[in-house]
C-alpha positions as a Markdown table, in Angstrom:
| # | Residue | x | y | z |
|---|---|---|---|---|
| 1 | Met | -11.0 | -19.0 | -22.4 |
| 2 | Ala | -9.7 | -15.6 | -21.6 |
| 3 | Asn | -6.2 | -14.6 | -22.8 |
| 4 | Pro | -3.8 | -15.0 | -19.9 |
| 5 | Ser | -2.2 | -11.5 | -20.6 |
| 6 | Asp | -5.7 | -10.0 | -20.4 |
| 7 | Ile | -6.2 | -11.6 | -16.9 |
| 8 | Val | -2.8 | -10.3 | -15.8 |
| 9 | Gly | -3.7 | -6.8 | -17.0 |
| 10 | Gln | -7.1 | -6.9 | -15.2 |
| 11 | Ile | -5.4 | -8.0 | -11.9 |
| 12 | Asn | -2.7 | -5.3 | -12.2 |
| 13 | Ser | -5.3 | -2.6 | -12.8 |
| 14 | Phe | -7.4 | -3.9 | -9.9 |
| 15 | Leu | -4.4 | -3.8 | -7.6 |
| 16 | Arg | -3.5 | -0.3 | -8.7 |
| 17 | Leu | -7.1 | 0.8 | -8.0 |
| 18 | Gly | -7.0 | -0.8 | -4.6 |
| 19 | Gln | -3.7 | 0.8 | -3.8 |
| 20 | Ala | -4.9 | 4.2 | -4.7 |
| 21 | Lys | -8.0 | 3.8 | -2.6 |
| 22 | Ser | -5.9 | 2.6 | 0.4 |
| 23 | Glu | -3.5 | 5.5 | 0.1 |
| 24 | Arg | -6.4 | 8.0 | 0.0 |
| 25 | His | -8.0 | 6.2 | 3.0 |
| 26 | Leu | -4.7 | 6.4 | 4.9 |
| 27 | Ala | -4.4 | 10.1 | 4.1 |
| 28 | Asp | -7.9 | 10.7 | 5.4 |
| 29 | Leu | -7.0 | 8.9 | 8.6 |
| 30 | Ala | -3.8 | 10.9 | 9.0 |
| 31 | Arg | -5.7 | 14.1 | 8.7 |
| 32 | Thr | -8.4 | 12.9 | 11.1 |
| 33 | Tyr | -5.9 | 12.1 | 13.8 |
| 34 | Ala | -3.3 | 14.8 | 13.1 |
């Protein structure tokens, strides 16, 4: 069994990674349509 805090840490890092990708993608879209 994995440690619950390890799972929470993995989820948090995954969400941060996804957020960074989304922000970069939105910035690219904004430049494309600016």
